[in-house]
PyMOL Python script that loads the backbone (N, CA, C, O; Angstrom):
from pymol import cmd

cmd.read_pdbstr("""\
ATOM      1  N   MET A   1    -100.800  40.791 102.442  1.00  0.00           N
ATOM      2  CA  MET A   1    -100.349  39.270 102.653  1.00  0.00           C
ATOM      3  C   MET A   1     -98.905  39.516 102.757  1.00  0.00           C
ATOM      4  O   MET A   1     -98.399  40.356 102.013  1.00  0.00           O
ATOM      5  N   ASN A   2     -98.179  38.859 103.617  1.00  0.00           N
ATOM      6  CA  ASN A   2     -96.795  38.814 103.888  1.00  0.00           C
ATOM      7  C   ASN A   2     -95.915  38.185 102.834  1.00  0.00           C
ATOM      8  O   ASN A   2     -96.452  37.511 101.955  1.00  0.00           O
ATOM      9  N   HIS A   3     -94.576  38.356 102.851  1.00  0.00           N
ATOM     10  CA  HIS A   3     -93.681  37.699 101.950  1.00  0.00           C
ATOM     11  C   HIS A   3     -94.135  36.268 101.774  1.00  0.00           C
ATOM     12  O   HIS A   3     -94.598  35.828 100.722  1.00  0.00           O
ATOM     13  N   ASN A   4     -93.948  35.506 103.003  1.00  0.00           N
ATOM     14  CA  ASN A   4     -94.327  34.106 102.714  1.00  0.00           C
ATOM     15  C   ASN A   4     -95.493  33.651 102.188  1.00  0.00           C
ATOM     16  O   ASN A   4     -95.588  32.595 101.562  1.00  0.00           O
ATOM     17  N   GLY A   5     -96.549  34.538 102.457  1.00  0.00           N
ATOM     18  CA  GLY A   5     -97.898  34.219 101.716  1.00  0.00           C
ATOM     19  C   GLY A   5     -97.767  34.559 100.261  1.00  0.00           C
ATOM     20  O   GLY A   5     -98.412  33.894  99.450  1.00  0.00           O
ATOM     21  N   ASN A   6     -97.059  35.445  99.895  1.00  0.00           N
ATOM     22  CA  ASN A   6     -96.967  35.706  98.383  1.00  0.00           C
ATOM     23  C   ASN A   6     -96.237  34.672  97.829  1.00  0.00           C
ATOM     24  O   ASN A   6     -96.645  34.277  96.737  1.00  0.00           O
ATOM     25  N   ALA A   7     -95.152  34.066  98.349  1.00  0.00           N
ATOM     26  CA  ALA A   7     -94.292  32.999  97.778  1.00  0.00           C
ATOM     27  C   ALA A   7     -95.298  31.650  97.636  1.00  0.00           C
ATOM     28  O   ALA A   7     -95.281  30.896  96.664  1.00  0.00           O
ATOM     29  N   ILE A   8     -96.073  31.524  98.675  1.00  0.00           N
ATOM     30  CA  ILE A   8     -96.939  30.309  98.480  1.00  0.00           C
ATOM     31  C   ILE A   8     -98.009  30.528  97.497  1.00  0.00           C
ATOM     32  O   ILE A   8     -98.460  29.596  96.830  1.00  0.00           O
ATOM     33  N   GLU A   9     -98.468  31.869  97.381  1.00  0.00           N
ATOM     34  CA  GLU A   9     -99.391  31.954  96.205  1.00  0.00           C
ATOM     35  C   GLU A   9     -98.722  31.852  94.942  1.00  0.00           C
ATOM     36  O   GLU A   9     -99.417  31.427  94.019  1.00  0.00           O
ATOM     37  N   SER A  10     -97.572  32.134  94.700  1.00  0.00           N
ATOM     38  CA  SER A  10     -96.697  32.230  93.619  1.00  0.00           C
ATOM     39  C   SER A  10     -96.599  30.808  93.143  1.00  0.00           C
ATOM     40  O   SER A  10     -96.860  30.417  92.005  1.00  0.00           O
ATOM     41  N   ARG A  11     -96.177  30.064  94.186  1.00  0.00           N
ATOM     42  CA  ARG A  11     -96.088  28.419  93.988  1.00  0.00           C
ATOM     43  C   ARG A  11     -97.198  27.809  93.588  1.00  0.00           C
ATOM     44  O   ARG A  11     -97.096  26.901  92.763  1.00  0.00           O
ATOM     45  N   LEU A  12     -98.383  28.164  94.059  1.00  0.00           N
ATOM     46  CA  LEU A  12     -99.632  27.578  93.728  1.00  0.00           C
ATOM     47  C   LEU A  12     -99.965  28.007  92.380  1.00  0.00           C
ATOM     48  O   LEU A  12    -100.312  27.068  91.663  1.00  0.00           O
ATOM     49  N   TRP A  13     -99.960  29.165  91.816  1.00  0.00           N
ATOM     50  CA  TRP A  13    -100.149  29.611  90.535  1.00  0.00           C
ATOM     51  C   TRP A  13     -99.236  28.822  89.526  1.00  0.00           C
ATOM     52  O   TRP A  13     -99.644  28.416  88.438  1.00  0.00           O
ATOM     53  N   ALA A  14     -97.981  28.652  89.992  1.00  0.00           N
ATOM     54  CA  ALA A  14     -96.896  28.028  89.161  1.00  0.00           C
ATOM     55  C   ALA A  14     -97.493  26.557  88.982  1.00  0.00           C
ATOM     56  O   ALA A  14     -97.516  26.059  87.857  1.00  0.00           O
ATOM     57  N   ALA A  15     -97.918  25.945  89.964  1.00  0.00           N
ATOM     58  CA  ALA A  15     -98.398  24.406  89.963  1.00  0.00           C
ATOM     59  C   ALA A  15     -99.511  24.389  89.092  1.00  0.00           C
ATOM     60  O   ALA A  15     -99.595  23.521  88.224  1.00  0.00           O
ATOM     61  N   ALA A  16    -100.415  25.304  89.244  1.00  0.00           N
ATOM     62  CA  ALA A  16    -101.605  25.255  88.386  1.00  0.00           C
ATOM     63  C   ALA A  16    -101.357  25.423  86.967  1.00  0.00           C
ATOM     64  O   ALA A  16    -101.953  24.774  86.107  1.00  0.00           O
ATOM     65  N   ASP A  17    -100.411  26.360  86.712  1.00  0.00           N
ATOM     66  CA  ASP A  17    -100.054  26.674  85.273  1.00  0.00           C
ATOM     67  C   ASP A  17     -99.402  25.382  84.683  1.00  0.00           C
ATOM     68  O   ASP A  17     -99.690  24.894  83.590  1.00  0.00           O
ATOM     69  N   GLU A  18     -98.504  24.916  85.547  1.00  0.00           N
ATOM     70  CA  GLU A  18     -97.861  23.507  85.024  1.00  0.00           C
ATOM     71  C   GLU A  18     -98.905  22.415  84.742  1.00  0.00           C
ATOM     72  O   GLU A  18     -98.787  21.685  83.758  1.00  0.00           O
ATOM     73  N   LEU A  19     -99.893  22.308  85.579  1.00  0.00           N
ATOM     74  CA  LEU A  19    -100.902  21.256  85.301  1.00  0.00           C
ATOM     75  C   LEU A  19    -101.624  21.546  84.268  1.00  0.00           C
ATOM     76  O   LEU A  19    -102.015  20.578  83.616  1.00  0.00           O
ATOM     77  N   ARG A  20    -102.016  22.904  83.806  1.00  0.00           N
ATOM     78  CA  ARG A  20    -102.644  23.120  82.713  1.00  0.00           C
ATOM     79  C   ARG A  20    -102.003  22.917  81.386  1.00  0.00           C
ATOM     80  O   ARG A  20    -102.589  22.385  80.443  1.00  0.00           O
ATOM     81  N   ALA A  21    -100.673  23.397  81.339  1.00  0.00           N
ATOM     82  CA  ALA A  21    -100.006  23.559  80.317  1.00  0.00           C
ATOM     83  C   ALA A  21     -99.381  22.144  79.761  1.00  0.00           C
ATOM     84  O   ALA A  21     -99.411  21.801  78.579  1.00  0.00           O
ATOM     85  N   ASN A  22     -98.752  21.314  80.949  1.00  0.00           N
ATOM     86  CA  ASN A  22     -97.958  20.233  80.594  1.00  0.00           C
ATOM     87  C   ASN A  22     -98.650  18.856  80.867  1.00  0.00           C
ATOM     88  O   ASN A  22     -98.059  17.794  80.673  1.00  0.00           O
ATOM     89  N   SER A  23     -99.937  18.932  81.329  1.00  0.00           N
ATOM     90  CA  SER A  23    -100.571  17.790  81.690  1.00  0.00           C
ATOM     91  C   SER A  23    -101.442  17.169  80.581  1.00  0.00           C
ATOM     92  O   SER A  23    -102.181  17.895  79.917  1.00  0.00           O
ATOM     93  N   LYS A  24    -101.372  15.867  80.370  1.00  0.00           N
ATOM     94  CA  LYS A  24    -102.287  15.361  79.336  1.00  0.00           C
ATOM     95  C   LYS A  24    -103.732  15.222  79.786  1.00  0.00           C
ATOM     96  O   LYS A  24    -104.598  14.802  79.019  1.00  0.00           O
ATOM     97  N   LEU A  25    -103.993  15.601  81.109  1.00  0.00           N
ATOM     98  CA  LEU A  25    -105.315  15.653  81.734  1.00  0.00           C
ATOM     99  C   LEU A  25    -106.146  16.737  81.311  1.00  0.00           C
ATOM    100  O   LEU A  25    -105.714  17.871  81.105  1.00  0.00           O
ATOM    101  N   LYS A  26    -107.445  16.358  81.169  1.00  0.00           N
ATOM    102  CA  LYS A  26    -108.446  17.521  81.087  1.00  0.00           C
ATOM    103  C   LYS A  26    -108.660  17.999  82.197  1.00  0.00           C
ATOM    104  O   LYS A  26    -108.607  17.293  83.204  1.00  0.00           O
ATOM    105  N   SER A  27    -108.982  19.462  82.245  1.00  0.00           N
ATOM    106  CA  SER A  27    -109.413  20.076  83.532  1.00  0.00           C
ATOM    107  C   SER A  27    -110.426  19.396  84.154  1.00  0.00           C
ATOM    108  O   SER A  27    -110.480  19.597  85.368  1.00  0.00           O
ATOM    109  N   SER A  28    -111.301  18.602  83.666  1.00  0.00           N
ATOM    110  CA  SER A  28    -112.487  17.874  84.276  1.00  0.00           C
ATOM    111  C   SER A  28    -111.937  16.722  85.124  1.00  0.00           C
ATOM    112  O   SER A  28    -112.524  16.267  86.106  1.00  0.00           O
ATOM    113  N   GLU A  29    -110.663  16.256  84.620  1.00  0.00           N
ATOM    114  CA  GLU A  29    -110.081  14.989  85.376  1.00  0.00           C
ATOM    115  C   GLU A  29    -109.387  15.485  86.529  1.00  0.00           C
ATOM    116  O   GLU A  29    -109.302  14.690  87.464  1.00  0.00           O
ATOM    117  N   TYR A  30    -108.839  16.689  86.686  1.00  0.00           N
ATOM    118  CA  TYR A  30    -108.044  17.099  87.781  1.00  0.00           C
ATOM    119  C   TYR A  30    -108.621  18.073  88.750  1.00  0.00           C
ATOM    120  O   TYR A  30    -108.021  18.405  89.772  1.00  0.00           O
ATOM    121  N   SER A  31    -109.969  18.592  88.362  1.00  0.00           N
ATOM    122  CA  SER A  31    -110.532  19.664  89.067  1.00  0.00           C
ATOM    123  C   SER A  31    -110.995  19.082  90.243  1.00  0.00           C
ATOM    124  O   SER A  31    -110.705  19.629  91.307  1.00  0.00           O
ATOM    125  N   VAL A  32    -111.822  17.828  90.232  1.00  0.00           N
ATOM    126  CA  VAL A  32    -112.551  17.244  91.254  1.00  0.00           C
ATOM    127  C   VAL A  32    -111.432  17.013  92.455  1.00  0.00           C
ATOM    128  O   VAL A  32    -111.607  17.479  93.581  1.00  0.00           O
ATOM    129  N   PRO A  33    -110.292  16.261  92.096  1.00  0.00           N
ATOM    130  CA  PRO A  33    -109.385  15.948  93.427  1.00  0.00           C
ATOM    131  C   PRO A  33    -108.780  17.332  93.949  1.00  0.00           C
ATOM    132  O   PRO A  33    -108.528  17.478  95.145  1.00  0.00           O
ATOM    133  N   VAL A  34    -108.566  18.303  93.048  1.00  0.00           N
ATOM    134  CA  VAL A  34    -108.023  19.644  93.599  1.00  0.00           C
ATOM    135  C   VAL A  34    -108.994  20.310  94.373  1.00  0.00           C
ATOM    136  O   VAL A  34    -108.751  20.728  95.505  1.00  0.00           O
ATOM    137  N   LEU A  35    -110.049  20.423  93.829  1.00  0.00           N
ATOM    138  CA  LEU A  35    -111.246  21.031  94.497  1.00  0.00           C
ATOM    139  C   LEU A  35    -111.705  20.375  95.822  1.00  0.00           C
ATOM    140  O   LEU A  35    -112.106  21.077  96.750  1.00  0.00           O
ATOM    141  N   THR A  36    -111.648  19.071  95.904  1.00  0.00           N
ATOM    142  CA  THR A  36    -111.909  18.328  97.028  1.00  0.00           C
ATOM    143  C   THR A  36    -110.885  18.514  98.122  1.00  0.00           C
ATOM    144  O   THR A  36    -111.258  18.626  99.290  1.00  0.00           O
ATOM    145  N   HIS A  37    -109.659  18.548  97.804  1.00  0.00           N
ATOM    146  CA  HIS A  37    -108.448  18.766  98.641  1.00  0.00           C
ATOM    147  C   HIS A  37    -108.493  20.307  99.256  1.00  0.00           C
ATOM    148  O   HIS A  37    -108.051  20.490 100.390  1.00  0.00           O
ATOM    149  N   LEU A  38    -108.930  21.195  98.639  1.00  0.00           N
ATOM    150  CA  LEU A  38    -108.863  22.648  99.102  1.00  0.00           C
ATOM    151  C   LEU A  38    -109.471  22.837 100.467  1.00  0.00           C
ATOM    152  O   LEU A  38    -108.777  23.432 101.291  1.00  0.00           O
ATOM    153  N   PRO A  39    -110.663  22.420 100.825  1.00  0.00           N
ATOM    154  CA  PRO A  39    -111.286  22.584 101.976  1.00  0.00           C
ATOM    155  C   PRO A  39    -110.331  21.990 103.186  1.00  0.00           C
ATOM    156  O   PRO A  39    -110.318  22.644 104.230  1.00  0.00           O
ATOM    157  N   GLN A  40    -109.602  20.895 103.116  1.00  0.00           N
ATOM    158  CA  GLN A  40    -108.844  20.323 103.917  1.00  0.00           C
ATOM    159  C   GLN A  40    -107.519  21.090 104.290  1.00  0.00           C
ATOM    160  O   GLN A  40    -107.013  21.134 105.411  1.00  0.00           O
ATOM    161  N   CYS A  41    -107.088  21.642 103.225  1.00  0.00           N
ATOM    162  CA  CYS A  41    -105.816  22.591 103.414  1.00  0.00           C
ATOM    163  C   CYS A  41    -106.395  23.893 103.899  1.00  0.00           C
ATOM    164  O   CYS A  41    -105.534  24.521 104.516  1.00  0.00           O
ATOM    165  N   ASP A  42    -107.488  24.486 103.840  1.00  0.00           N
ATOM    166  CA  ASP A  42    -108.030  25.556 104.487  1.00  0.00           C
ATOM    167  C   ASP A  42    -108.079  25.269 105.830  1.00  0.00           C
ATOM    168  O   ASP A  42    -107.611  26.101 106.607  1.00  0.00           O
ATOM    169  N   ILE A  43    -108.558  24.243 106.256  1.00  0.00           N
ATOM    170  CA  ILE A  43    -108.709  23.797 107.827  1.00  0.00           C
ATOM    171  C   ILE A  43    -107.415  23.692 108.323  1.00  0.00           C
ATOM    172  O   ILE A  43    -107.259  24.361 109.345  1.00  0.00           O
ATOM    173  N   LYS A  44    -106.447  23.089 107.953  1.00  0.00           N
ATOM    174  CA  LYS A  44    -105.137  22.946 108.316  1.00  0.00           C
ATOM    175  C   LYS A  44    -104.431  24.393 108.398  1.00  0.00           C
ATOM    176  O   LYS A  44    -103.793  24.755 109.386  1.00  0.00           O
ATOM    177  N   PHE A  45    -104.612  25.137 107.299  1.00  0.00           N
ATOM    178  CA  PHE A  45    -103.939  26.460 107.434  1.00  0.00           C
ATOM    179  C   PHE A  45    -104.527  27.315 108.510  1.00  0.00           C
ATOM    180  O   PHE A  45    -103.773  28.013 109.189  1.00  0.00           O
ATOM    181  N   GLU A  46    -105.878  27.316 108.727  1.00  0.00           N
ATOM    182  CA  GLU A  46    -106.568  28.078 109.834  1.00  0.00           C
ATOM    183  C   GLU A  46    -105.988  27.534 111.252  1.00  0.00           C
ATOM    184  O   GLU A  46    -105.825  28.402 112.109  1.00  0.00           O
ATOM    185  N   ARG A  47    -105.704  26.378 111.549  1.00  0.00           N
ATOM    186  CA  ARG A  47    -105.272  25.738 112.770  1.00  0.00           C
ATOM    187  C   ARG A  47    -103.858  26.318 112.921  1.00  0.00           C
ATOM    188  O   ARG A  47    -103.567  26.932 113.948  1.00  0.00           O
ATOM    189  N   VAL A  48    -102.968  26.141 111.927  1.00  0.00           N
ATOM    190  CA  VAL A  48    -101.614  26.696 111.998  1.00  0.00           C
ATOM    191  C   VAL A  48    -101.627  28.214 112.375  1.00  0.00           C
ATOM    192  O   VAL A  48    -100.939  28.726 113.258  1.00  0.00           O
ATOM    193  N   ARG A  49    -102.522  28.851 111.561  1.00  0.00           N
ATOM    194  CA  ARG A  49    -102.439  30.395 111.778  1.00  0.00           C
ATOM    195  C   ARG A  49    -102.968  30.735 113.270  1.00  0.00           C
ATOM    196  O   ARG A  49    -102.415  31.591 113.961  1.00  0.00           O
ATOM    197  N   ALA A  50    -104.002  30.044 113.671  1.00  0.00           N
ATOM    198  CA  ALA A  50    -104.512  30.256 114.958  1.00  0.00           C
ATOM    199  C   ALA A  50    -103.522  30.002 116.011  1.00  0.00           C
ATOM    200  O   ALA A  50    -103.468  30.709 117.018  1.00  0.00           O
ATOM    201  N   ASP A  51    -102.625  28.868 115.774  1.00  0.00           N
ATOM    202  CA  ASP A  51    -101.466  28.478 116.868  1.00  0.00           C
ATOM    203  C   ASP A  51    -100.512  29.687 116.758  1.00  0.00           C
ATOM    204  O   ASP A  51    -100.021  30.164 117.781  1.00  0.00           O
ATOM    205  N   PHE A  52    -100.225  30.220 115.465  1.00  0.00           N
ATOM    206  CA  PHE A  52     -99.112  31.126 115.290  1.00  0.00           C
ATOM    207  C   PHE A  52     -99.516  32.480 116.064  1.00  0.00           C
ATOM    208  O   PHE A  52     -98.681  33.124 116.698  1.00  0.00           O
ATOM    209  N   PHE A  53    -100.718  32.813 115.968  1.00  0.00           N
ATOM    210  CA  PHE A  53    -100.974  34.258 116.471  1.00  0.00           C
ATOM    211  C   PHE A  53    -101.537  34.044 117.962  1.00  0.00           C
ATOM    212  O   PHE A  53    -102.033  35.044 118.481  1.00  0.00           O
ATOM    213  N   GLU A  54    -101.519  32.948 118.649  1.00  0.00           N
ATOM    214  CA  GLU A  54    -101.921  32.913 120.076  1.00  0.00           C
ATOM    215  C   GLU A  54    -100.779  33.483 121.004  1.00  0.00           C
ATOM    216  O   GLU A  54    -100.940  33.529 122.224  1.00  0.00           O
TER     217      GLU A  54
END
""", "prot")
cmd.dss("prot")
cmd.show_as("cartoon", "prot")
cmd.util.cbc("prot")
cmd.orient("prot")
């Protein structure tokens, strides 16, 4: 993974750690919105990546 990919991955892990440690929400309360949103993010990422490598 390139440097930018590593930075994004680090930010995602930091956000997840922040949510787990400092949120008063239970994992069952935030997992559904997060997991529901991931496929949409993946679709957008693939579109951008396809445009970038054309």
